[in-house]
C-alpha positions in Angstrom: 96.9 109.2 96.5 99.0 106.1 97.2 98.2 102.7 98.9 100.6 100.2 100.4 100.4 96.6 99.3 101.6 93.7 101.3 102.0 90.4 99.3 101.3 87.1 101.1 101.6 83.7 99.6 101.9 81.0 102.2 98.9 82.4 104.3 96.6 81.4 101.4 98.0 77.9 101.3 98.0 77.4 105.1 95.8 79.4 107.4 94.3 82.5 105.8 95.3 86.1 105.7 92.7 87.0 108.2 95.0 85.4 111.0 97.6 88.1 110.4 95.2 90.9 110.5 93.5 89.7 113.5 96.8 89.5 115.3 97.9 93.0 114.2 94.5 94.4 115.5 95.0 92.7 118.8 98.2 94.6 119.3 96.6 98.0 118.6 97.0 98.3 114.8 94.2 100.5 113.5 94.8 100.9 109.7 92.7 97.8 108.7 93.5 96.6 105.2 91.3 95.5 102.4 92.1 91.8 101.6 92.2 90.9 97.9 92.8 87.4 96.4 94.8 87.7 93.2 95.5 84.3 91.7 97.7 82.1 94.1 98.4 85.2 96.2 96.8 87.6 98.7 97.2 91.3 98.8 96.7 93.4 101.9 95.9 96.9 100.8 96.5 99.7 103.5 95.4 103.3 103.1 98.0 106.0 103.6 99.2 107.3 106.0 101.0 104.1 106.7 103.3 103.7 109.7 105.8 101.3 108.1 108.1 101.2 111.0 105.5 100.2 113.5 104.0 97.8 111.0 107.3 96.0 110.6 107.7 95.5 114.4 104.0 94.2 114.8 104.3 92.1 111.7 107.4 90.3 113.0 105.7 89.5 116.2 102.6 88.3 114.4 104.5 86.2 111.9 106.1 84.3 114.7 102.9 83.4 116.0 101.2 82.6 112.8 104.3 80.5 111.6 103.7 78.3 114.6 100.2 77.7 113.5 101.5 76.8 110.0 103.9 74.2 111.5 101.0 72.6 113.3 98.9 72.5 110.1 101.7 70.9 108.3 102.0 68.1 110.8 98.6 66.8 110.1 97.8 68.0 106.5 100.3 68.2 103.6 99.9 71.7 101.9 99.4 71.7 98.1 102.5 72.8 96.2 101.2 74.8 93.3 103.3 77.9 93.4 106.3 76.8 91.2 107.8 80.3 91.0 108.5 80.7 94.8 112.1 81.0 95.5 111.8 79.7 99.1 111.4 76.1 100.0 110.7 76.7 103.7 107.6 77.3 105.6 108.6 80.4 107.3 106.0 82.9 106.7 108.4 85.9 106.9 110.1 84.8 103.9 107.1 85.2 101.7 106.1 88.8 102.7 107.0 91.8 100.6 106.1 95.4 101.0 106.0 98.0 98.3 104.1 101.2 97.3 101.9 101.3 94.3 100.0 104.0 92.5 96.2 103.7 92.7 95.5 105.7 89.6 97.2 105.9 86.1 98.0 109.6 86.2 101.8 110.3 86.2 102.9 113.3 88.3 105.8 115.2 86.7 108.2 116.5 89.3 111.1 118.8 88.9 113.3 117.0 91.4 113.8 113.5 92.5 112.3 113.2 95.9 114.6 110.7 97.4 118.0 110.5 95.4 119.6 114.0 95.8 122.4 113.0 93.3 120.0 112.7 90.4 119.1 116.4 91.0 122.5 117.3 90.0 122.9 115.5 86.5 120.9 117.9 84.4 117.5 116.2 84.7 114.5 118.5 84.7 111.6 115.9 84.7 111.0 113.0 87.0 108.0 110.8 86.6 106.9 108.4 89.3 105.8 105.1 87.9 104.9 102.5 90.8 107.9 104.1 92.7 110.3 103.9 89.9 111.4 107.0 88.0 111.6 108.0 84.4 114.0 110.8 84.3 114.5 113.3 81.4 116.4 116.4 80.4 115.0 119.6 79.1 115.7 118.7 75.6 113.5 115.4 76.0 110.0 116.0 74.4 107.2 115.6 76.9 105.3 113.3 74.6 108.2 110.8 74.5 108.9 110.9 78.1 105.3 110.2 79.0 105.2 107.3 76.3 108.2 105.8 78.1 106.4 106.1 81.4 103.3 104.5 80.1 105.2 101.6 78.6 107.1 101.1 81.9 103.7 101.0 83.7 102.5 98.4 81.3 105.5 96.2 81.9 105.0 96.4 85.6 101.3 96.1 85.5 100.5 94.3 82.3 96.9 93.4 83.1 96.4 97.2 84.0 94.5 96.5 87.2 96.3 99.2 89.1 98.7 97.0 90.9 102.2 95.6 90.0 101.8 92.1 88.6 104.7 91.0 90.8 105.3 93.1 93.8 108.6 91.2 94.4 109.9 92.4 91.0 108.8 96.0 91.7 110.3 96.0 95.2 113.7 95.1 93.8 113.5 97.8 91.2 112.4 100.5 93.6 114.6 99.5 96.4 117.7 99.5 94.3 116.9 102.9 92.6 116.5 101.6 89.1 115.7 104.5 86.8 114.8 104.8 83.1 116.4 107.8 81.4 114.9 109.4 78.3 118.1 111.3 77.5 120.0 113.2 74.9 122.5 111.0 73.3 125.3 113.7 74.0 123.8 114.6 77.5 122.3 117.8 76.2 123.3 121.3 76.9 123.3 121.1 80.6 123.4 117.6 81.5 125.8 114.7 81.9 125.9 111.6 79.6 124.2 108.4 80.8 127.7 106.9 81.5 128.7 110.0 83.6 125.4 109.6 85.5 126.3 106.1 86.3 129.7 107.1 87.6 128.5 110.1 89.6 125.4 108.5 91.3 126.8 105.1 92.6 123.5 104.5 94.4 121.5 104.5 91.2 121.1 101.7 88.7 120.4 102.2 85.0 119.7 98.9 83.2 118.8 100.6 79.9 117.8 103.9 78.5 115.9 105.7 75.6 118.1 108.1 73.7 116.7 111.2 71.9 118.3 113.0 69.0 121.3 115.2 69.5 121.2 118.8 68.4 121.7 117.8 64.7 118.8 115.2 64.8 121.0 112.2 64.9 121.0 109.1 67.1 117.6 108.9 68.6 115.7 105.6 69.4 112.4 104.9 67.6 109.1 105.7 69.2 105.7 104.4 68.1 103.0 106.4 69.7 99.8 104.3 70.1 101.7 101.0 70.0 103.1 98.6 67.2 99.9 96.5 67.2 97.3 99.3 66.7 97.2 101.7 63.8 100.9 101.2 63.1 100.4 97.4 62.5 100.6 96.0 59.1 97.3 94.3 59.6 95.6 97.7 60.1 97.3 99.3 57.1 100.2 100.8 59.1 103.9 101.2 58.3 105.0 98.4 60.8 107.7 100.5 62.6 109.2 99.3 65.7 109.1 100.9 69.1 112.4 100.7 70.8 110.8 101.3 74.2 109.7 97.6 74.1 113.3 96.5 74.3 115.0 99.1 76.4 112.4 99.3 79.1 112.2 95.5 79.4 116.1 95.4 79.8 115.6 97.6 82.7 112.6 95.6 84.3 114.5 92.4 83.7 117.0 93.3 86.5 113.9 93.1 88.9 113.2 89.6 87.7 116.8 88.5 88.1 117.1 89.9 91.6 113.6 88.7 92.7 114.1 85.1 91.4 117.8 84.4 90.7 117.2 80.6 90.4 115.2 81.2 87.3 116.4 84.5 85.8 120.0 85.1 86.9 122.0 86.3 83.9 125.2 84.1 84.7 127.3 87.0 85.9 128.5 87.5 89.4 127.3 90.5 91.4 128.0 91.5 95.0 124.4 91.3 95.8 124.2 87.7 94.7 125.6 86.5 98.0 128.0 84.1 96.2 131.4 84.4 97.9 133.5 83.1 94.9 133.9 86.0 92.5 135.9 83.9 90.0 133.3 81.6 88.8 132.8 81.0 85.1 129.8 82.8 83.7 126.6 80.6 83.6 128.4 77.8 85.4 127.7 76.2 88.8 126.2 78.7 91.2 125.9 81.3 88.5 123.6 79.1 86.3 119.8 79.6 86.3 117.0 78.1 84.1 117.5 81.3 81.9 121.2 80.4 81.2 120.4 76.8 80.7 117.8 77.7 78.1 120.1 80.2 76.4 123.0 77.7 76.1 120.6 75.4 74.4 119.6 78.1 72.0 123.2 79.0 71.3 124.0 75.3 70.5 126.3 75.1 73.6 127.9 77.0 76.4 130.1 79.9 75.3 131.7 82.2 78.0 132.6 84.7 75.2 130.8 85.4 71.9 132.1 82.8 69.5 133.3 83.7 65.9 130.9 81.1 64.6 127.9 79.4 66.3 126.9 75.7 65.6 124.6 75.2 62.9 121.9 74.0 65.1 121.8 77.3 67.2 118.8 79.7 66.8 120.0 82.4 69.1 123.2 83.7 67.5 124.1 87.2 69.0 127.3 88.3 67.4 128.2 91.5 69.3 131.4 90.7 71.1 131.1 93.6 73.4 128.1 91.8 74.9 129.4 89.2 77.3 127.6 86.2 78.9 125.3 88.1 81.2 124.4 90.6 78.6 123.6 87.8 76.0 121.3 86.1 78.4 119.3 89.3 79.1 118.9 89.9 75.3 117.8 86.2 75.0 115.1 86.7 77.5 114.0 89.8 75.7 113.6 87.7 72.5 111.6 85.1 74.4 109.2 87.6 75.8 108.7 89.5 72.5 108.0 86.4 70.7 105.7 85.0 73.4 103.5 88.2 73.7 103.2 88.5 69.8 105.3 91.6 69.4 107.4 89.8 66.7 104.3 88.5 64.8 104.8 89.5 61.1 101.3 90.7 61.0 102.4 93.8 62.9 106.0 94.6 61.9 108.9 93.2 59.9 111.1 93.2 63.0 111.3 89.4 63.4 112.4 89.0 59.8 114.9 91.8 60.4 116.4 89.9 63.3 116.9 86.6 61.4 120.6 86.8 61.8 120.4 86.9 65.6 117.0 85.3 66.4 115.4 82.2 64.8 113.4 81.0 67.7 110.1 81.8 66.1 108.1 84.9 65.5 105.0 83.8 67.2 104.2 82.0 70.5 103.3 78.9 68.8 106.6 78.8 66.9 108.5 79.6 70.1 106.8 76.6 71.8 108.0 74.3 69.0 111.5 75.7 68.6 112.7 76.7 72.1 111.2 74.2 74.6 113.3 75.4 77.6 112.8 79.2 77.0 109.1 78.7 76.4 108.8 76.8 79.6 110.6 79.2 81.6 108.2 82.2 80.8 105.1 80.2 80.6 105.1 77.2 82.9 106.5 78.2 86.3 103.5 80.4 87.5 105.3 83.8 87.0 103.2 86.9 86.1 105.4 88.0 83.1 103.8 90.3 80.6 101.4 88.7 78.2 100.2 91.9 76.2 102.2 94.2 74.1 102.7 97.5 75.7 101.4 100.4 73.6 102.1 103.4 75.8 98.5 104.0 76.8 98.4 102.7 80.5 94.8 102.6 81.8 95.3 100.9 85.1 93.0 101.5 88.0 92.7 99.4 91.1 
């Protein structure tokens, strides 16, 4: 079963979500939602079937009415401004409403075809797992245990508190609407499939931010999996081997695109993309309109602004990624990954040696406390702007229920 969640922000600040619901009912809307307060936001939770087209028409009419009442309120009383993560500075209610579909139980249905993107049914995929409307896709060579682990980690990145609802519906909407997928794929494409690069070329309406590779026929080239998570039996502190789960990196790289597209002022990676709305395609990476709080923090961590990867970083730099094939935008997304892993404790040496292994590239700290001292701007970005970024280490055992 699925439910539809409508995210509201300004109603909570100004006049209450009941105003919208009352207006909808007065216009004949019969699917009455449950209203839930979640931090500084309100969720309207509708049962399926949900008539999205009719709702959109009625909502637009009602938002015009409610926005007028918001303006009246603001003339007499200044609304508190405690939602720093909002990307709109206007009081237009329509700008703060997002619709998305979420699962209401943690079971992941395994499909043999993609229900919406026909092109993906022609690339050799034999498994499609729906995770909050995103899809993990896999070939016949992909072990089911690994595919399910990836799906569970993805769910934990989207719903890190595991309450059954996406932590930030704006981020989820961007990922679902733009057809981001997470392949668990043979490094050589498998016997009947295309390579990841070929899928990108063939299915132009699909976005692949990253992927998990499985071994080729000779057992070579696969990414690492840690079933049960890096902080449980695998952890050094529990007598484990301290192995690293590559899902933590690759899945977050995919989810990062949702954060970028939802909140470009904060998480834009510094590159120009057609959907940015920026007319000048020739801007310098990370400069002017292409800058964000993320790129500003990364420039500080690298000891200065570098459009291309330098041969040598300044001595005071603590983020020194050296792969020259990774341009400015790529570098900023790797930087955000390091920030998050440090902040949630995934780099803590009590679990794995991964932070020590990364010393050539990352010296921003192995724990949240060290990050706060070393990388002030990066720490501030992911902790002090009101975003619901992950705070727990995904372990591949999603338990979310609404």
